[in-house]
Backbone as CSV, one residue per row, in Angstrom:
resi,resn,N_x,N_y,N_z,CA_x,CA_y,CA_z,C_x,C_y,C_z
1,MET,0.358,-0.876,-0.034,-0.001,0.016,-0.014,1.126,0.963,0.315
2,GLN,0.564,1.751,-0.721,1.398,3.900,-1.042,0.668,4.412,0.318
3,ILE,0.829,4.950,0.846,0.135,5.163,2.151,-0.037,6.887,1.981
4,GLY,1.661,6.683,0.868,1.699,8.852,0.682,0.117,9.114,-0.111
5,GLU,-0.618,8.189,-1.066,-1.757,8.801,-1.712,-2.718,9.242,-0.997
6,LYS,-2.725,8.058,-0.120,-3.938,8.595,1.560,-3.578,9.719,1.658
7,ILE,-2.649,9.844,3.087,-2.689,11.019,3.102,-2.649,12.731,2.264
8,ARG,-2.464,12.480,2.017,-2.954,13.136,0.824,-4.571,13.513,0.382
9,ARG,-4.793,12.821,-0.385,-6.508,12.799,0.119,-7.239,12.574,0.688
10,LEU,-6.877,12.462,1.834,-7.552,13.090,3.141,-7.261,14.431,3.415
11,ARG,-5.868,15.264,3.521,-5.418,16.395,3.751,-6.317,16.540,3.187
12,ILE,-6.401,16.554,1.320,-7.207,17.364,1.158,-8.841,17.312,1.880
13,GLU,-9.427,16.019,1.083,-10.466,16.565,2.338,-10.519,17.215,3.451
14,LYS,-9.743,17.100,4.379,-9.833,18.373,5.326,-9.839,19.610,4.733
15,GLN,-9.724,20.259,4.156,-8.793,21.782,3.078,-8.199,22.011,3.731
16,LEU,-7.145,20.782,4.377,-5.476,21.871,4.384,-4.330,21.713,3.586
17,THR,-3.586,22.381,4.177,-2.787,22.500,3.220,-1.638,21.981,3.031
18,GLN,-0.683,21.308,3.182,0.697,20.953,3.776,1.417,21.413,4.282
19,GLU,1.470,22.596,4.009,2.230,23.471,6.069,0.667,22.998,6.896
20,GLU,-0.114,23.190,7.036,-1.225,23.677,7.537,-0.508,22.038,8.455
21,LEU,-0.796,21.045,7.635,-0.981,19.407,8.325,0.688,19.952,9.189
22,ALA,1.350,20.109,8.564,2.798,19.674,8.794,3.057,21.152,9.982
23,ASN,2.504,21.819,9.797,2.075,22.597,11.899,1.426,21.525,12.465
24,ARG,0.493,22.045,12.678,-0.181,21.019,13.573,0.132,19.654,14.190
25,CYS,1.253,19.402,13.008,1.703,17.989,13.683,3.193,18.103,13.888
26,GLU,3.610,19.101,13.761,4.891,19.619,14.078,6.025,18.874,13.677
27,LEU,5.254,19.500,12.505,6.447,18.248,12.091,7.329,19.856,9.732
28,SER,7.809,19.158,9.121,7.842,20.002,8.636,7.352,19.991,7.291
29,LYS,6.854,21.167,6.056,6.122,21.264,5.531,6.773,20.229,4.357
30,GLY,8.420,19.678,4.161,9.100,19.156,3.040,8.938,17.474,3.427
31,PHE,9.053,16.949,4.902,8.362,15.360,5.626,7.016,15.620,4.680
32,ILE,6.164,16.544,5.117,4.861,15.722,4.329,4.191,15.686,2.800
33,SER,5.516,16.448,2.282,5.537,16.355,0.685,6.301,15.102,0.557
34,GLN,7.638,14.963,1.106,8.010,13.856,0.702,7.566,12.039,1.268
35,LEU,6.065,12.317,2.532,5.552,11.563,2.678,4.405,11.121,1.990
36,GLU,3.632,12.415,1.666,2.495,11.865,0.374,3.496,11.585,-1.023
37,ASN,4.587,11.765,-1.502,5.520,10.870,-2.701,5.588,9.780,-1.839
38,ASP,5.860,9.835,-1.413,6.277,7.875,-0.781,7.729,7.491,-1.367
39,LEU,8.388,9.100,-0.489,10.014,9.638,-0.951,10.270,8.752,0.912
40,THR,9.311,8.989,1.379,9.634,8.231,3.047,8.652,7.748,3.745
41,SER,9.109,7.308,4.967,8.385,6.485,5.833,8.633,7.041,7.005
42,PRO,6.785,7.304,7.518,6.982,8.548,8.815,7.313,6.867,10.691
43,SER,7.853,7.278,11.052,7.584,5.779,12.421,6.084,6.018,12.610
44,ILE,5.568,5.046,13.190,4.593,4.686,13.330,3.810,6.070,14.259
45,ALA,4.796,6.153,15.093,3.931,7.098,16.277,3.842,8.555,15.821
46,THR,4.264,8.783,14.304,4.678,9.727,13.810,2.823,10.118,12.647
47,LEU,2.969,9.073,12.292,2.051,8.452,11.574,0.406,8.185,12.272
48,ILE,0.849,7.613,13.379,-0.577,8.136,14.757,-0.639,9.884,14.681
49,ASP,0.144,10.864,14.943,-0.419,11.943,14.753,-1.159,12.840,13.660
50,ILE,-0.240,11.730,12.243,-0.896,12.415,11.328,-2.913,12.001,11.427
51,LEU,-2.610,10.652,11.249,-3.920,10.659,11.367,-4.696,11.068,12.096
52,ASP,-4.931,11.280,13.215,-4.569,11.520,13.870,-6.024,13.692,13.703
53,ILE,-4.264,13.797,13.526,-4.952,15.335,12.726,-6.119,15.627,11.674
54,LEU,-5.586,14.178,10.893,-6.953,14.432,9.269,-8.198,13.661,10.021
55,GLY,-8.126,12.697,11.696,-9.678,12.588,12.174,-9.695,10.897,11.549
56,THR,-8.603,10.322,11.472,-8.815,8.726,11.646,-7.826,8.217,12.210
57,THR,-7.550,7.375,12.471,-7.122,5.996,13.248,-6.148,5.488,12.527
58,LEU,-4.774,3.978,13.520,-4.348,3.573,11.770,-5.766,2.281,11.309
59,THR,-6.456,1.767,11.851,-7.425,1.235,11.662,-8.407,1.134,10.630
60,GLU,-8.763,2.628,10.778,-9.165,3.150,10.032,-8.994,3.505,8.134
61,PHE,-7.743,3.367,8.714,-6.265,4.270,7.044,-6.487,2.758,6.647
62,PHE,-5.745,1.782,7.794,-5.614,0.494,6.823,-6.859,-0.692,6.654
63,SER,-7.956,0.042,6.567,-9.471,-0.864,6.049,-9.477,-0.723,4.585
64,ASP,-9.868,-1.564,4.168,-10.006,-2.007,2.758,-11.552,-1.417,2.584
65,ASP,-10.911,0.036,2.204,-12.753,1.195,1.590,-13.116,0.232,0.757
66,THR,-13.216,-1.084,0.450,-14.523,-0.997,-0.561,-15.367,-1.944,0.687
67,ASN,-15.288,-2.147,1.450,-15.997,-3.445,2.175,-16.541,-1.579,3.086
68,GLU,-16.591,-0.439,2.882,-18.202,0.722,3.197,-19.017,0.597,3.125
69,ARG,-19.872,-0.046,3.738,-21.046,0.524,3.654,-21.431,1.826,3.190
70,ILE,-22.581,1.773,1.617,-23.296,3.380,2.086,-24.536,3.088,1.787
71,THR,-25.382,1.743,2.032,-26.904,1.349,2.183,-27.240,1.421,3.693
72,PHE,-28.065,1.340,3.562,-28.595,2.020,4.868,-30.323,1.451,4.912
73,THR,-30.860,0.836,6.091,-32.542,1.087,6.440,-33.547,0.990,7.361
74,ASN,-34.231,1.150,7.578,-34.874,2.012,8.872,-34.230,0.688,10.238
75,ASP,-33.834,-0.469,10.437,-32.548,-0.991,11.788,-32.026,-0.664,11.924
76,ASP,-31.074,0.458,10.788,-29.508,0.640,11.537,-29.843,2.443,11.449
77,MET,-31.236,2.665,11.628,-31.609,4.277,12.262,-31.398,3.920,13.837
78,PHE,-31.070,5.305,14.371,-31.264,5.326,15.831,-32.122,7.130,15.914
79,GLU,-33.265,6.733,17.087,-34.157,7.715,17.523,-34.100,7.821,18.642
80,THR,-34.293,9.558,18.286,-34.444,9.838,20.164,-35.751,10.959,20.278
81,GLU,-36.237,10.910,21.634,-37.152,11.790,21.091,-37.487,13.081,22.309
82,ASN,-37.381,14.271,22.065,-37.547,15.116,23.218,-39.150,15.637,23.786
83,ASP,-39.621,15.299,24.805,-41.187,15.371,25.209,-41.405,16.995,25.011
84,ASP,-40.459,17.957,25.380,-40.650,19.211,26.727,-40.838,20.333,25.463
85,LEU,-39.498,19.677,24.185,-39.967,20.244,23.016,-39.938,20.005,21.095
86,LYS,-41.038,18.683,22.095,-41.766,18.322,21.267,-40.789,17.565,19.542
87,PHE,-39.954,17.313,19.671,-39.409,16.432,18.364,-38.902,15.345,18.384
88,LYS,-39.410,14.847,17.055,-38.144,13.638,17.485,-37.033,13.713,16.683
89,LEU,-35.898,13.017,16.654,-34.978,12.701,15.782,-34.371,11.044,16.030
90,MET,-34.006,11.682,14.353,-33.798,10.135,13.700,-32.627,10.871,12.808
91,TRP,-31.875,9.433,13.523,-30.450,9.549,12.311,-30.019,9.089,10.997
92,LEU,-30.069,9.605,10.294,-29.902,8.350,8.927,-28.933,7.564,8.592
93,VAL,-28.481,7.664,9.517,-26.756,7.569,9.237,-25.803,6.715,10.189
94,PRO,-25.797,5.099,10.729,-24.666,5.780,11.185,-23.358,5.791,11.648
95,ASN,-22.960,6.443,12.972,-22.123,6.791,13.283,-21.559,8.254,11.842
96,ALA,-22.290,8.772,11.403,-22.476,9.750,11.142,-21.286,10.714,11.144
97,GLN,-20.985,10.805,12.411,-21.069,12.658,13.352,-19.185,12.017,12.820
98,LYS,-18.963,11.197,12.415,-17.665,11.669,11.853,-17.124,11.233,11.093
99,ASN,-18.219,11.431,9.335,-17.801,11.925,8.350,-18.309,13.251,7.663
100,ALA,-17.600,13.861,7.151,-18.179,15.076,6.488,-19.373,16.078,6.991
101,MET,-20.560,15.123,7.136,-22.090,15.818,6.699,-22.701,14.993,7.518
102,GLU,-23.998,15.076,8.202,-24.589,14.713,9.464,-25.899,14.348,8.667
103,PRO,-26.648,13.506,8.206,-28.039,13.144,8.022,-29.221,13.028,9.363
104,ILE,-29.774,13.582,9.018,-30.795,14.142,10.206,-32.276,14.538,9.875
105,MET,-33.554,13.321,9.742,-34.503,13.664,10.129,-35.273,14.002,11.160
106,ILE,-35.804,15.180,11.753,-36.328,15.636,12.287,-38.418,15.929,12.306
107,THR,-39.096,15.449,13.509,-40.438,15.442,13.398,-40.678,16.349,14.271
108,LEU,-41.448,17.401,14.293,-41.927,18.524,14.940,-43.390,17.970,14.958
109,GLN,-43.854,18.050,16.510,-45.075,18.306,17.428,-46.260,19.342,16.349
110,PRO,-47.027,20.197,16.518,-47.955,21.150,16.482,-47.557,21.506,18.083
111,GLU,-46.080,23.097,17.353,-46.261,24.183,18.617,-44.382,23.479,19.063
112,GLY,-44.302,22.170,18.247,-42.573,22.116,18.549,-42.255,22.720,17.997
113,ARG,-40.173,22.405,18.775,-39.147,23.534,17.622,-38.080,22.941,17.706
114,TYR,-37.319,22.703,17.400,-35.810,21.490,18.174,-34.715,22.575,18.623
115,ILE,-33.553,22.231,19.142,-32.669,22.894,19.947,-32.281,23.539,19.303
116,GLU,-32.979,25.510,19.508,-31.622,26.622,19.880,-30.320,26.250,19.611
117,GLU,-29.233,25.943,18.196,-28.369,26.653,18.005,-27.175,27.882,18.017
118,GLU,-26.504,27.488,18.265,-25.013,28.625,18.362,-24.676,29.007,17.226
119,PRO,-24.410,30.157,16.677,-23.449,30.397,15.416,-22.281,28.853,16.375
120,HIS,-21.965,28.823,14.607,-20.705,27.716,14.252,-20.054,26.954,12.950
121,GLU,-18.877,26.580,12.685,-18.264,26.407,11.550,-19.135,25.802,10.440
122,GLY,-19.419,25.301,9.831,-19.637,24.303,8.131,-21.103,25.207,7.227
123,GLU,-21.984,24.679,7.449,-22.913,24.552,6.906,-24.087,23.641,7.139
124,GLU,-25.706,24.177,6.990,-26.967,23.537,7.312,-27.982,23.447,5.835
125,PHE,-28.417,22.935,5.967,-29.331,22.347,4.476,-30.433,21.473,5.207
126,GLY,-31.420,21.939,4.820,-32.998,21.366,4.696,-33.732,21.317,4.760
127,TYR,-34.469,19.955,4.209,-35.470,19.809,2.782,-37.052,19.516,4.089
128,VAL,-38.301,20.048,3.890,-39.253,19.490,4.250,-39.677,18.555,3.705
129,LEU,-40.539,17.572,4.181,-40.521,16.737,3.295,-42.588,16.864,4.293
130,SER,-42.550,17.022,5.125,-44.316,17.393,5.139,-44.388,18.740,6.142
131,GLY,-46.297,19.136,6.249,-45.744,20.416,7.386,-45.657,21.579,6.777
132,ILE,-45.196,22.859,8.031,-45.482,24.190,7.334,-43.952,24.461,8.631
133,ILE,-43.522,25.044,8.423,-42.566,25.403,9.528,-41.492,27.054,9.566
134,TYR,-41.430,26.914,10.265,-40.560,29.043,10.587,-39.167,28.053,10.475
135,LEU,-38.076,28.467,9.946,-36.589,28.718,9.827,-36.171,29.724,10.573
136,HIS,-35.502,29.428,12.133,-35.923,30.677,13.042,-33.764,31.547,12.970
137,LEU,-32.958,32.395,12.470,-31.885,32.625,12.288,-31.659,33.860,12.300
138,GLY,-30.884,33.732,13.586,-31.034,34.940,14.257,-32.364,35.412,14.742
139,ASP,-32.441,37.302,14.222,-33.288,38.058,13.955,-34.097,37.447,12.944
140,LYS,-34.261,36.488,11.816,-34.736,36.467,10.570,-35.781,35.661,11.100
141,LYS,-37.781,35.322,10.706,-38.292,33.749,10.957,-38.506,33.192,8.992
142,VAL,-38.389,32.754,8.573,-38.775,32.827,6.999,-39.817,31.457,6.764
143,LYS,-40.962,31.311,6.989,-41.938,29.848,6.703,-41.063,29.640,5.323
144,LEU,-41.699,28.140,5.721,-41.324,27.108,5.254,-42.055,25.732,4.651
145,LYS,-42.912,25.391,3.759,-43.659,24.507,3.015,-43.034,23.232,2.721
146,LYS,-44.148,22.279,2.872,-43.843,20.796,2.066,-43.171,21.167,0.753
147,GLY,-42.175,20.628,0.097,-41.177,21.355,-0.795,-39.909,21.713,-0.832
148,GLU,-40.373,22.530,0.132,-38.819,23.606,-0.080,-37.782,23.118,0.452
149,SER,-37.006,24.750,0.886,-35.768,23.841,1.322,-34.862,25.574,2.003
150,PHE,-34.212,24.563,2.630,-33.384,26.248,3.917,-31.422,26.284,3.219
151,TYR,-30.654,26.705,3.025,-29.281,26.497,3.271,-28.381,28.034,4.125
152,PHE,-27.584,27.490,4.685,-27.164,28.996,5.328,-26.498,28.685,5.886
153,LYS,-25.665,29.309,6.077,-24.047,29.045,7.141,-24.521,30.439,8.398
154,PRO,-24.333,29.011,9.033,-24.138,28.938,10.349,-24.042,30.386,11.406
155,LYS,-24.049,31.232,11.091,-23.605,32.795,11.350,-24.326,33.030,12.876
156,ALA,-25.073,32.929,12.938,-26.316,32.748,14.144,-26.971,31.771,14.741
157,ASN,-27.586,32.154,15.606,-28.401,31.139,16.722,-29.807,30.789,15.661
158,HIS,-29.413,29.412,15.361,-30.549,28.524,14.091,-31.297,28.200,14.526
159,PHE,-32.818,27.718,14.833,-33.684,26.104,15.158,-35.024,26.576,13.983
160,ILE,-35.524,25.240,13.985,-37.015,25.324,13.498,-37.589,25.211,14.572
161,SER,-39.101,25.087,13.487,-40.105,25.302,14.922,-41.685,25.378,14.001
162,ASN,-42.123,23.835,14.622,-43.346,24.132,13.453,-44.608,24.821,13.493
163,ALA,-45.173,25.360,12.197,-46.016,26.756,11.771,-47.042,26.285,11.544
164,GLY,-47.712,24.959,12.038,-49.046,24.604,11.422,-49.439,23.646,12.234
165,LYS,-50.905,23.275,12.178,-51.783,22.865,13.360,-51.513,20.908,13.196
166,THR,-50.616,20.804,12.323,-50.173,19.508,12.184,-48.224,19.072,12.501
167,GLU,-48.453,17.482,12.518,-46.793,16.944,12.318,-46.318,18.129,11.256
168,ALA,-44.483,17.699,11.332,-43.942,18.917,10.338,-42.219,17.602,10.531
169,LYS,-42.381,17.396,9.285,-41.469,16.160,9.125,-40.017,17.404,8.254
170,VAL,-38.633,17.215,8.250,-38.098,17.905,7.475,-36.471,17.108,7.776
171,ILE,-35.861,16.163,6.434,-34.180,16.302,6.098,-33.544,17.544,6.673
172,TRP,-32.658,17.551,7.248,-31.640,17.961,7.818,-30.274,17.565,7.582
173,LEU,-29.317,18.242,7.047,-28.121,17.916,6.575,-26.785,19.273,7.539
174,SER,-26.002,18.533,8.337,-25.036,19.665,9.046,-23.298,19.389,8.633
175,THR,-23.146,20.248,8.349,-21.472,19.972,8.356,-20.930,21.302,9.127
176,PRO,-19.776,20.997,9.863,-19.616,19.883,9.801,-20.731,19.004,11.592
177,PRO,-20.558,17.700,10.855,-21.078,16.842,11.887,-22.414,17.687,13.035
178,SER,-23.561,18.549,14.162,-22.891,18.791,14.843,-24.627,18.199,16.124
179,PHE,-25.265,17.746,14.986,-27.046,16.629,16.231,-26.288,16.087,17.086
């Protein structure tokens, strides 16, 4: 296995330059360049440090990607409820918090709302499957109905609430994962 190419791919996925990765690992940019071009090999300790910065482990790094699961059934999904705020949350992909995005489905009962989140890095996307919701984004309050979507950079406090008299369902993607 040529580890350099795989390290380069992970670094680019994390949107890091060679210099940024080198600085975070307390290595030189030249060493990272040589490593990515398979001109040198790291010690196990150095490789563990690099992989930690890149968000993976030795086991995941050396595992065969061809066995990565790409489809999921209802049995794979995990669900939780909040009776006070009248919502149900379903994680659609198990262990998605380790990925770049995390898809969930939120079911809001009438007068229900999701937890208010503070500003953070990344992007948010939602698609209304059924019902009518309000997207609360800072001082803004936008009404959306079935078949409509939203997309924003979370630079203000934000949450959704049910604007109707029936249940509302929303598919919501967050990157990086924050649910």
